[in-house]
C-alpha positions in Angstrom: 12.0 19.1 -13.2 12.9 22.9 -11.9 10.7 25.3 -10.2 10.1 27.8 -12.9 8.1 25.6 -15.0 5.9 23.3 -12.6 3.2 24.2 -14.3 1.0 21.3 -12.9 2.9 19.7 -10.8 1.2 18.1 -7.5 2.5 15.4 -4.8 -0.2 13.3 -6.9 1.5 13.9 -9.8 5.0 12.8 -8.3 4.3 10.1 -6.6 6.5 6.9 -7.0 5.4 3.6 -8.3 5.9 0.6 -5.0 8.9 -0.3 -4.8 9.7 -4.4 -3.7 13.6 -6.2 -3.7 13.4 -8.2 -6.6 13.8 -12.4 -5.0 14.3 -16.2 -7.0 13.2 -19.6 -5.5 15.3 -21.9 -5.5 12.4 -23.9 -7.0 12.2 -22.0 -10.1 15.2 -19.8 -10.4 14.4 -18.9 -14.0 11.4 -16.5 -12.6 12.2 -13.0 -10.7 9.9 -11.9 -7.8 9.2 -9.2 -6.3 9.9 -9.7 -2.0 7.1 -7.6 0.4 7.8 -7.7 4.1 7.1 -11.1 4.3 6.5 -13.1 0.8 6.7 -12.5 -2.4 3.5 -11.0 -3.9 2.1 -14.4 -5.5 2.5 -15.8 -1.7 5.7 -17.4 -1.2 7.4 -17.2 1.8 10.3 -14.8 2.1 12.1 -17.1 4.4 12.1 -20.2 1.4 13.5 -17.0 -1.0 16.9 -16.0 -2.3 16.8 -12.0 -1.9 18.7 -9.6 -4.5 19.9 -6.5 -4.5 18.5 -4.6 -6.4 14.4 -4.1 -7.2 11.6 -6.5 -8.5 11.5 -5.5 -11.9 7.7 -5.3 -13.1 9.3 -4.9 -16.7 12.4 -7.2 -17.1 11.5 -11.0 -18.6 12.0 -13.1 -16.1 9.0 -11.3 -13.3 7.0 -13.3 -12.5 4.0 -12.9 -14.2 1.5 -13.0 -10.9 4.2 -10.3 -8.7 4.3 -8.3 -12.6 0.2 -7.7 -11.8 0.1 -7.2 -7.7 3.1 -5.2 -8.1 1.6 -2.8 -10.2 -1.3 -2.6 -8.4 0.4 -2.1 -5.5 0.0 1.9 -3.7 2.2 4.5 -5.1 4.5 5.8 -2.5 4.5 10.1 -1.7 7.8 11.5 -3.9 10.8 12.9 -2.3 9.5 16.4 -1.7 6.5 15.2 0.1 8.2 13.0 2.3 9.9 16.4 3.3 7.6 18.4 3.4 5.9 15.7 5.9 9.4 16.4 8.3 9.7 19.4 7.6 6.3 20.6 8.9 7.8 19.3 12.4 10.2 22.9 12.4 10.1 25.3 14.8 7.7 28.2 13.0 9.5 30.8 10.9 9.9 32.8 6.8 12.4 29.8 5.9 10.2 26.8 6.6 7.3 28.9 4.6 9.5 29.8 1.9 10.5 25.9 2.0 7.4 24.4 2.4 6.5 26.1 -1.0 9.2 25.3 -2.8 8.5 22.0 -2.4 5.3 22.1 -3.0 6.3 23.3 -6.4 8.2 20.6 -7.2 11.1 22.8 -5.8 14.6 19.6 -6.7 16.3 18.0 -3.9 19.7 17.9 -4.5 20.7 15.4 -2.1 19.4 14.2 0.8 21.7 11.6 3.1 22.3 10.3 6.6 24.1 9.2 8.5 26.4 10.3 11.5 25.3 13.8 12.0 29.6 14.7 12.4 30.6 13.7 9.2 26.5 14.8 6.9 28.0 18.0 8.8 31.2 17.8 7.2 30.8 16.8 4.2 27.0 18.2 3.6 26.4 20.8 5.2 28.2 23.5 3.6 28.6 25.8 6.3 30.6 28.1 4.7 28.0 29.0 1.9 25.5 29.4 4.9 24.0 32.7 5.3 20.9 32.3 7.7 20.2 29.7 10.3 24.2 28.3 10.3 24.2 28.4 14.2 21.3 26.3 14.7 21.8 23.7 11.4 25.8 22.9 12.8 24.1 22.1 16.4 21.5 20.0 14.5 24.3 18.2 13.1 27.6 18.0 16.0 26.5 14.5 17.1 27.5 10.8 16.3 23.7 10.3 16.6 21.4 10.3 12.7 21.3 12.9 11.3 19.4 13.4 7.5 20.5 16.3 5.5 18.4 17.2 2.8 19.4 20.7 0.8 16.5 22.0 -1.8 17.7 23.7 -4.6 15.5 27.4 -5.1 16.5 30.1 -8.2 18.2 31.8 -5.7 19.3 29.1 -2.7 19.4 26.2 -1.2 18.3 25.3 1.9 20.3 23.2 3.9 17.7 21.0 6.6 19.7 19.2 9.0 16.9 16.3 9.7 17.7 14.1 12.9 16.1 11.2 14.6 14.5 12.7 17.3 12.8 16.3 17.8 12.6 18.2 14.9 14.1 19.6 11.8 16.3 22.9 11.6 16.0 25.0 8.7 18.8 26.8 6.9 19.6 29.2 4.0 22.8 29.0 2.2 23.9 30.2 -1.2 24.0 28.1 -4.5 27.3 25.6 -5.3 29.3 28.0 -7.6 
C-alpha cells in the first residue's frame, strides 16, 4: 500500500500475526510444532525438540492442532512502520523527523531495513550520493564498526534514510528517490 492510497491505513490495522519457529519432537516426527522461547505452544520443552530454520505454518497439514490454536490466539505484533515510528520518536526535534513520522503513520513503505556494522551498511545502503539534507549527521552515525540499523522510507517526493544505532538517538537524512 502506498501513501497515496492510504484510505484506512493505521498501525492497528497493519499489525502482523505473531511468528514462531518451527520445531519437531523426535517422538512424533510427522508433526510440526510452534516454538516460543522455552517450549512449544503445546508445552513440549524447547530442549527436547529439533528447531527448523523456517517459521511455524499454521496452515501446513503437519501442523500440531494445539499449536495451531495457540498461534492463532497469540497477540499480534506491530508492523514495521510502527516499530520504526517508535524508534524515530527518540530522534532530535526537527521538520524531517515530523515529516518522517507522518509518513510512517500513513503507512509509508519501508524499502529496506537492515542491521549490521555501520561502515559497511553506510557504503551499501546509506545513499550518501543522493542525500540532500542531513547527510553529515547520517554519515557520522554510520561511520562505526558497531552495529547500526539503516532504514529507507519512501514518500512521493523523497526517501528518508534513518540510521538507528543500538545506543543513542536515530539520525535522519533526506535523499532523492532512486531512479
